N, C-alpha and C positions, 0 to 999 in steps of 0.2 A: 499426945501419940510420935509414931516415927516418920517419918521420911514416907516410907513405901503405905501407911494406911490416912492419912495426909494425905496423900498424891492419892488415891480411892475415889475420894471424896470428889477432887473436879479430874476424874477419869470420864465422866460421860461430857469438858469443859473442854477438853482437850484433842476429844474425838472430835464434835462439834469445830473446833480451830481449822484441825488438820482437812475435812472435806469441805471447809468453807474456800479458804489456798485450793483447795486442791480444779472447784470451781470455776477458777482464776490466773492459770500459767501463765510468766510471764519471763521470757530471759534476758541474758545479757545484765549494762550493768545498772542501767535503768526501766525497777518495778514499783513507779503509780501506783498501778491498788494492790498488790501487794504490800509493799510498804503501809501502806495507808489502813492493810487493814491491819498491821503492825501498829502501828501508832495509837489507829481507834484502843485496843484489844493495851495497851497500855497507858493512854486517856483513863478509862474504866478502872483500872486499880492502880490511879493514881502517879505511874513512880515514872519520877523523866525523866526524856531524854532527849538526846542530839542526835541533829543527820545533820547533813555531810553535803558543799557541790559536786556535783561531775558523778555524783554516783543513790545511789537510794539505800545506801549505808543507815542504822540503827543505832546507838549508842545508850543505852538505858544502864541505869544505876540504882542499885539498894543496898543501904548500907550509910554507918561510915567510916571511911581509910583512917583517918585518928582513934576506932576503935581499935587496931591490930591489921595484918592484910588486907589486900587485894585480890581476889580471883579472881577470874575469865572465863568464861562459858558465851561459845559459838554455834550458831545454826546454821545454814547455811540458807537460801529464799526462794533460786529460782531454779526454772525451771525448759525442759529442751523441746524443737525442733521434730517434735514427731505429734504425727497422728494418732490420736491415743484408742483404743480397739477389747476395753476393758466390757463394755456396756454396762459397769456400776451407772445409780444414778443421780450422783454427787459424779459424774464425769468431766470433764474442759471444758466450758462454755467455748475455746480459743481453739483454733490449728495449730496449740502443740500440749504439752504434756507435761503432768509429774508424774518421770518415768522415773525420779531416781532417789526417788524419800526428799526429797528438801521443803516439800510440805509436813511432812511426822516432821522435819529434825525443827524446821520450824515452830510448829504447835507446843510441839516437848518442850525447847526455848522459854514461851510462854507459860507451859504451864509449872516449868518451875519457878518462872517471875513471883507467879498470885502464890502459890507455897515462901518462898519470899519474901517477899514484901508485910504475911504473917504475918513474921519472924523481925523482919525489918526492928526493931526491941532490942534485942536481942540477938544480935547480927554482934559476929566481933571482930572486927574487923567491912568489908564494903569488897562487893558486890556484882560487876562490869557484864552488860550483858551486850553482844555483840553477835548483828542480826545482817549478816552479808549475801548481799550481789555478788552475779555470775561467776561464781566456782566451777559450773562451766563455762570458760570460758564470755570475755579476755579473762577476767580474770578480778576480785572481790578485796583479797584479803589486802596484798599489798599497799592499794591504794589509802583504805581505811590505818593502814600503820605510819602511811606515808602523814595522815589525817594526828595521828596520835594519841591510836587511840587504847594504846598500850603504855603511854605514859598518863600522866595529874589524873591519877595515883599510878607509881608503874604499880604492872599488875607483878604479883609473883609467884603465879602457877596460870597453868588457862584447859581447860577440857573440852572435847565437841566428842560427839557424840553420829555417829550414820548404821540407818536399818537397813539390812543383812539375812541373807537369806544363809542360816550359815548352819555350814555339812557335817557339822558333826553333834547340833543343834535338835533333840528330842522334841522341844513346847515351844510356839513362842516367848520371848520376855529371857526367853536366855541374852544373857551377854558374852562375850570375846573378844578377850585381844594379847597379847605377847609385851617385853619390855624390846625397846630399840626397832628397829625401823618396820614402822604396823602398814606405810601405803608410796608407790615407789617413787620415782624421781619421774616425770613426767613430758615430754616434749611435742611441740605439735614443728612438724614437715613441709615450707610448697614446696616445690620443685617443680620447676614450668623447665620444660626441654621445647626447644627450636629450631626444627627440621631444615626443608625445602619441600615444599608443597607441588602436586601437580595431577594426571590422571594414574586413575589405581591398576590400571592396565599398562601403563609408563615406569612402572618401581624407580629403576634403575637412574632413571631421570628428577630425583627426588631425594632428599634430604627424611624417611622416612619416623619418625616422631615416636611412632605404634611403635612402633616395629626395634625399638632402640629403650623404650621408655621401659619393657617385657625384659632387654638385657640390663639392665638400669636394677630391675626389682628384686630377681631373680640373684642377682648378682649383693649388691643391701642381704639378702638373707645370708647369705655365705658369713656372715658380721656377727650375726648368730650365731649362726651352729658351729663354724670353724674356726674366729677368733676373741671367739669371752668362753673365758674359764665355765665347763660345764658349775660352778656352784658357784658363780656368778651368776644369781635372775638376768639375762634381759629377754624383752620382747620390741619387734619393728614390728610394724602393720603399714601397712598402705591400702589406709581404705576406700580412698576413692583415684577416680583413671576418667580423662573427660579428652576428649578431642574429637575433632570433624561436627560436624552437624546434624549427626544422621544419615547417609550415605548411604552407597555401596563400593562409588566409582572414584571417591576423590578421596586423594590421602592431605590431610590437610599439613600445617604445619609449622604445627605445635601443639605438647597438648602436658592439659599440666596433674599433679598428683598432689593428695596431703595422706598423712601418714603419724604416725604417732612412737614417739619412742619412752620402754618403759625401763627404767633399771635402777636398781638398791642402793648403789655403793656411786660416790664422786667419781672415784674410779675409772668405774665403768665409764656409768656416763662420757663421761670426756673421750674416753675413745671412741666411743661405740657416734659420735659427732663426728669428729677428729672422721672416723674411717669412710664416712658416709661422705665426705664432701670429699674426698680423697679419689673413692673410688666414680663416682657420679666425676669430676672433672675426668676421669682415666676412660670411661667407656665416654661418656660423647666423643671427647677428642677421637677416638678412636672412629668414631664413627661418625664424623665430618659436623656434628651438632653440636649447639650453646645451651647454656640451662642459668638457670635465673632458682636458688636453693636459698632459703631461710626458712632458720625457729624460729618460733614465737610462739607464746601464751606459755611458758616453761614455770613449774614448778617443783622445784626441786623435798626431797624422799620426805615426808612423816614421819619422826624421829619419837617415839616419850619417852621421855624421859625415868629411871631406873628408880629413882625416890621419891614423885608426885604418880609414879604407875602404882608404886607400893603402896603406898598411904591411897591413891585410888582402889587400893585392890580391900583393904582393911574396911571403906569405906563400902564397896557394894557389898561386902558378905554382916553387913546391918542389916542389911534391906532388901534380898538374896539369899536364899542358899545356895553354899558352896558347891553340891551340885548343878545349881544354873551359871557356870561360869563358866567359860575354860576360853585357857590358855593355850591362844594360835601356836601351828607350831609352825608357820610360814607365815612371812611380810604377804601383802595384801597388794598385784603387779597395777590395781588399777592410781591416777593421780589425786591429787586433795592439796586444793589450795589453801587448806589449814596450816602448810609446812612452814610459810611467810610467819604468820600469829610463834608460831613452835620457835622459830627460829630464832624467831629475843625474846622465847618465855617457855622454862621449862613446862613439858604438860602428858599430858594422857589423853587420844585418841582411845573410843571402843567403836563394837560396835551392840545393837539389838538386835538382835532378830523377830522381824516382823515375820518369818514364811508365811503368804497365804497360798497354795492353788486357789486360779480357774477353772475347771467342766476337769478337774483332776491332774488337772498341771502345776509348777513350777517353776516359770516365769520368772529371768533374771532379768535388776537393773539394767535402764537404759530399751526398755524394750515396750512395743504399746503393746500389750498388754499384761505389765507388770501390776502385782494390785498387793501392799499391802497386809499389816492386820494395826488395823490400828486402835483395836482395843487392850493394845497391849504396852504403850506409850510411856500412859503415866509410871509404871517401875522404867522408863527412862528420867522422869523426869524427877522421881525418885533419890533416883540415882546421884544424879549430878545434886542434886538438893545439900546431899549427905556430904558427898564429895567436896563443894563446895566451902557448907559449916565444918568440916573437921580438917584441912585444908589452911582455910583462915586462922 
C-alpha cells in the first residue's frame, strides 16, 4: 500500500487523538496532561521515548541509525491563553484553547509514528519524533536542542507541518510551501515608561506616561513605513498598553506595553531592533521620562533548505496530486521556534490546508472561534512518512 492508503486506514485514530488533545489544552513548557496522553499512545504503539527535566518535551525513535540516515519529524504540543467559543462537542475543558492547531500537529505526528512503526524493519535508517512544548512561548525548541535531541544519532534532515487556511487552496488537504524563508523572525518587546503621576486636572505637575506612550507608539511605526525598504517586509505591532487602575482623574506613574517584531532578514531585524532602542530613548528623554526596554522570546526565521525541499516535493507528489501542492510566493510573517531546529539541521516546513468555516465564517488561527477540518490530517501524516522514508 502507498503511504496515503496506509494513512487513510488510521484516519479515525488521528481524529480521535486530535479531539482528545483539544479538550485538555495547556500552555508553556510544562504540559502534564498533554505529555501523559502522548506517552500513553506511544506506549500502546510500542515506541520507546525519552523525556527531559525542565520541560514536557518527548523524543521518540523508530528504526536503526546503523541502517542509514536519521530524519526528524517535529510537532508542537502547546495551546494558547484563549477562552474557546467554537461550541463544538470536544471543546476545551478549561480556560485555554488549541487555537493554533497544535493539537492537530501532535495527532498528525502520532499518526506518522504509527505508520512508521509498522515499517520499522524496512526503514533504511532512523526517524526521531520530536514532540515539543512552548512554541507559543517561551519557546521549547531551543531547550530541546540543548538537550541533544538532534544528536546521538545526529539528525540529517528535519520536517515540520502547520495546519493553515491557505488562501489559494480550493479544498482541505492541499499543502503549501516555498523554498527559502518560510516564517519570519519573531522578537517580543516589553517597554515600561516611567513618568510622574498626579491629578488629571493638573497635567502640568506630572510627566504623563500615557501621552508619552502614544508618542512612542506612533514614532515606532515610522521605522516600518519610512526607514525599512519596502522590498524587505517587516511588522512592528504594539499589542497591549496598560496604565493606571481604571480611574478617570489620576495620571499614573508608569505605563507598560507589549509588542512583537517580525522580519524576514537578519539585516532588517538588527536594524529594526536598533532603531526601536534609539527612538524610545530619544522620545522618553524629550518628555522627561525614564524607560525600561527589553526583547525576549526571540525566534530566528525558519528557512527551508533547497535540497531538502526538493526531496520533500518529490515525496509529496507520491502522496497527493500535483494540483494539490501550492508553491507559495510570499513568506509568512508569523514566527515559529522550529527555527532553532532548522538552524542546526537542513529541513522543510510545510502547511496543510485545514480550512473549516463556522457559521459560514473562516476564523483565523489565534481566534477564539478557530476550527480546523481534522478529516484531512491523515494526508499530513502520509506526507511526513513518505518524506522521511525518501530522505533516508
